[in-house]
C-alpha positions, 0 to 999 in steps of 0.5 A: 528689531524696530523701536516703539516710534517705529523708525528704524536704529542702526546698530554700531559696531563693537569690537569687543576682546574678551579674556575668559577660559569658559565658552558657555561664560563668553555667551552669556557675557556677549549675549547680554551685549548684543541687547544693547546698541551694538552690533558685536564683533568678538573673540575670546582669550584664555591667556596673557599670550593670547591677550598681548597677540589679540592685541597686536592683530587687530583694534578693539573698543572694549576688553571683558575679562573674567577675575579668576582664570587657571593661568591669568586674572583680571589684574595680570590682564589690565596691566597687559591692556595698559601696556600695548593698548593704553586706555583701552575700556576694561571692564571686569566681569566675575562670578565671584570678587571681594569688593576691595579687590573690585575697588583695587582693580577699579583704582588701578584702571578698570572702568568697571567691574559687573558680577556673573549673575547680575549681567543686567549690569554690563550694558550700562557698564560698558556705555559708560566705560565708552563714554569716558574712554570717548572723552580721554580721547578727546582730551588726549587730542585737546592736549596734543594739538595744544602740545602742537600750538605751543611748539609751534609758536615757541618756534616761531618766538625762536626766530623772533628778533628779541623775547618774547615774553607773557606775564599772568595777571590772577583773578583779584590780583594787582600785580602780575607774574611772568610766566613765559620767556623764549630762548631769545632771552639768552642772546639779548638779556644773558638769562635762560628763560628758566632763569627768569622764571626762576628769579622773576626780578632779574628781568628789572635788575637787568635794566636801568631806570629811563627818564619815565621811570624804573621797568618795575613801576610801569610794568606795576603801574600798566597792570593794575590800569589793565593797560598796554605796556610800553617801556624804552630803556639801558641794559644795565652793565652792558660794555656798550650801551644796549637800548631795548623796547619792552612792549606788550599788549593785554587780553582776557583769557576765562581765568585771568588776564594775560600780556603778551609781549616782546622785548626788542634790542633797538640799539642799532636804532638808536645808533641810526638815529643818532648818526642821523642827527649828526648828519642833519646837523652837518648838512645844515651847517654846510647850507648855511656857509653856503647861504652866507657865503652867498649872501656876503657875495651878493653884499661884498662883490655884486653890492660893490660894483653896482655901489661903484657904477652908481658913483659913475654915473654921478660922474657922468650927470656932472660932465657929461649931461649935456651930450647924453641928456638928463633923463637918460642919466636919470633912467639908468640911475633909477635901475642901478638902485633897483638893483641895489635894492634887488640884492639886499632883499635876496641877502636879507631873504636868505637869512630870513629862510635859514633861521626859519629852520633854526639856522644861525646866521653866522655873523652875515645879518649886520651886512646884509642889512648894510 
C-alpha cells in the first residue's frame, strides 16, 4: 500500500502474543492490528501454561488478552506477564467486561482495554501502550545509568583521603542541608554517613571553633552568599590534636544550589609545618653562631694581629727609619691600615646580613664596631 504522498512506508515489526481461546476472535484482533504501521508476527495461547511457555521461548512486543477464558482470565494473564516479562505492554480485548473490572485492570497494570465490537480503538490503544512502554524503558535505562554513576562516584569517594560531602540549598531558602557523606566519615569523624545525615548538627559539634569562627557560622555565611566554602580547624575531643580542612564549591542544578565538598585530615601537614619551622629556627641559630664566630675571629684574631703589626711598624719608624726609608714604612702602614678597615667592614657585613633575615646579632655588634 502506498501513502497519498507517494512515499513508501516501512512497516515496523510487531511481535504479538494473543491470549484467546477462539481462533476467529484472534484473527479479528490481528486483522485490526494489520491496519496499523506494523508487520505482525503473532502467536496464540489459551491458558496460563501456554502463556508462560511462550513468554519463556521468545521476546514479545505486545500481549493482547481476552478477559474471560475457560481456564483463565485477563487478571491472571496480566499477573503472569508481569512476573515473567516485567512491564510488557498489555491490552485487554473483551466481548463483555464491566466498567469497574476494566478500571481495576488498568489500575492493576494493564495499559488499556478495548471492546471486541469496537476494534477500531485497538490501533490507537496499542500505539499508546507501545509509547508508554518506550517511556518506561527510557526511564528504567536512565535510572540504571544514574545508579551506575552513583555507584562509581561512591567507589571513587571511598578511596579519597577524606570525606566527600554534598550540601543542598532549596530555591528561596537561606540555609543548606547535608544530603551526602562518603564512607570516609567513619575513619575521620568516627560517625557513619547515616548517623551524620540523621543528625546534621553533629558535624558542627565535632569541630572546635577556629580563629576565624565556627564551621557552622562559616558554612551559614557562605551559603547565604552562594560562595565557596573554605574552613580550617581542629576536631573536638581527639586524644591528639587533629586538624581538618573543609572545602566546597557551589554549582547550580535544575532544582537547587549544590555544594560538592571534601573534608581532609591535614594533621600530618600541620605537624610537618611545625617541624619545618623548628628545623628552620635551629639552622638559623646555627648559622648565626657560625657568623658570629667568624665576626669575632675577624675582630679578635685577625684584627688583633693587624693592630700588633701596626705597633711594630711604629717601632720601625722610630728606630730603623734611616735604614728602611720613611716612604717605605709609610706604605707598609697604609697597607696595614687598609687591612684593619677591611676586616671591620667584613665583620659588620656579616652582622648586617644576619639582621636582614631577622637573626639577632648575639652581642657581636659592639665588638665589630670597635
